[in-house]
Steps between C-alpha positions, in 0.01 A plus 500: 500500500743245390872514531556557132254787496673667798839451341371650177358808680823539696707484182268761340554735796875452483492564125297819547740621768796436273330688215411790732860513626633499142266786403606696808867452409433617144324811629793581728751456216288716269473774764875505557558514125256788466683700769834437333364604158352817644842588648671436166236709323566795730875466446450493123272803518765694692769394252278608211456846655877531546560402138238745373670777698836398353352506151365852557844614622670350197250661263569838662873438469452411133323832440786686668753317283302583186492868600875494565554332163309780327693764695837344419421532129443877522750772406473653848633181662791481258593861579484439876722193479748679273526792742513299823717206408705624209521871584395604148352842433356682197737720299327821600456396863712669769611283788576646843707297742535573868851560617629302790 
């Protein structure tokens, strides 16, 4: 073999080694990125579950508020508030008070 042929083969080997090293580096970077994305995905999944639970709680609270709103508009509620807070009674109602 001539010197130029040996130099050419040597430069091919060096080039292949450089390419192999670059591919190895890319694989390592991709693997690290995959691990990080998996961790973020799990964190997002947990956050989603927390938010869904919060939504369910708020929907339940909304139902309770709607029920209270309906109750507040009834005559029975008005009578209770008038008796408790204002001390009002019906005309034919007898009120007994405990003596101290």
